[in-house]
N, C-alpha and C positions, 0 to 999 in steps of 0.2 A: 775284322780290323777297322780302325776309327780312320775315316777320310779326312785329311787335312783340310782346313775351311778354304783354302785357295784352290783346291782341286775343282774340277768341272763336276757336276752333279751326275751321278750314275745313271743310267735309264732306268726307268721304273722296274722292270723285271729284276734289277739286282737288289731292289729294296725289300726283298721278302723278309730278311732277318735283320731290318733296320731297328726295329724296336727292342732288341735283345730279350730280357726277360720280362719286361712290362708289355702291357696290351697297346701302349700309345708311345710316341714319342714325337718330337718337333724336328722339322727338316726346314729351318728358317721360319716363315710365316706359315708353313703348311704343317696340319696336324696329321699324323699318319696313326691310323688306328686298325689292329688286327680285330676281326669280328667271327665269333662263333654263331652263325644265324640258326634261329629255330622257325622255320616257316609254318604256316597253318596253325598259329597258336591262337590262344582265346583271346588274348589282348595284345595289343602293339606295346612294348616297354623295351627299356634298357635295364639289363639285369647286373649281375656281379661279375667281376672279372674271374675268369677261370684259366690259371697259367698265365700265358702271353695272349689271351684273348679276352674281349669283352662279349658277354653274351647279348645278343639282342634279339628280341622275338617280334614277329610280325603277324599278322592275321592273313596276309596274303599267300595263296598256295604256290608251291615251287615248280613253276611251269614256263620254261624257256627264259628263265632270268627275270619273270615278272616279280617274284617275292624280292630279289635284291633291288630291283627298280622302285619297288614300294616302300622298301627300307630306306633307300636314299631320300625319297620325299617325305618319309616319316621323320628322318634324322635332321634333315636341312634347318627346320625353325628351331630345333633344339640347340643347334650350333649357330643360330643367327645368320645363316647363309642361305643362297638359292640353292637348289638341287643341283644346278649346273656347276656349283663350285664343289660339288664332292665327285671325285674321280674313283672309280672301281678299278684298282691296279690289277686284281685277280680275283677269281671266285665268283664271278657273277651268276654262274649255275653251279654254285658248291656252297655247303654251309660254312666253310673255311673261306674267309674273305679278307681283303686288306682295302681299307680307303684311305685316299689323301683327301683333307678337307682344307680347302684354300681360305686363309685369314679368318678362322670362326671368331665371330663377334661375342659368343657365349661358350660355355662348357657346362654339360651336365656335372652335377655333384661328383659323381664317380672318379671324375678326372682331378679333383683337388682345384686349387687356384691355378689360373693360367700365369706363366712365366712373367708377363708384364705387370701382374699383380703382385707378384712377390718382390716387395721392396725393402730395401735396408732400412733399419730403424733410423727416424729423423736424427740429426745431429743437433746436440744442444745448442742454444741460442743463447751464449752467455753475454750479459752486459746489455741486453736489450729490454 
């Protein structure tokens, strides 16, 4: 169910299904992303969406959340944020994870244009 915009934000654990059928959604200025991680990969890479998750491969081994920490450091510059601007909501020691990225300054191509860049066509300026 959709939460009315005037309602208090739900605690993070209630955000598990916030993205619906997509692998990401916006929660105000925060980008919420569902990740299907692949640790111990040959290269660090953002892959294609698979259902409501985005595949992300990292070279780090899955030991006590180290691959997730490494993934956050890998993703931060791709979104134009510091690693501290990325919160791991759940899945730090699991391949299924959700990240909240605060005010991303950039988006990898798989996300399409950010909402701020989707502008209505300019109005015609008659008589000028």
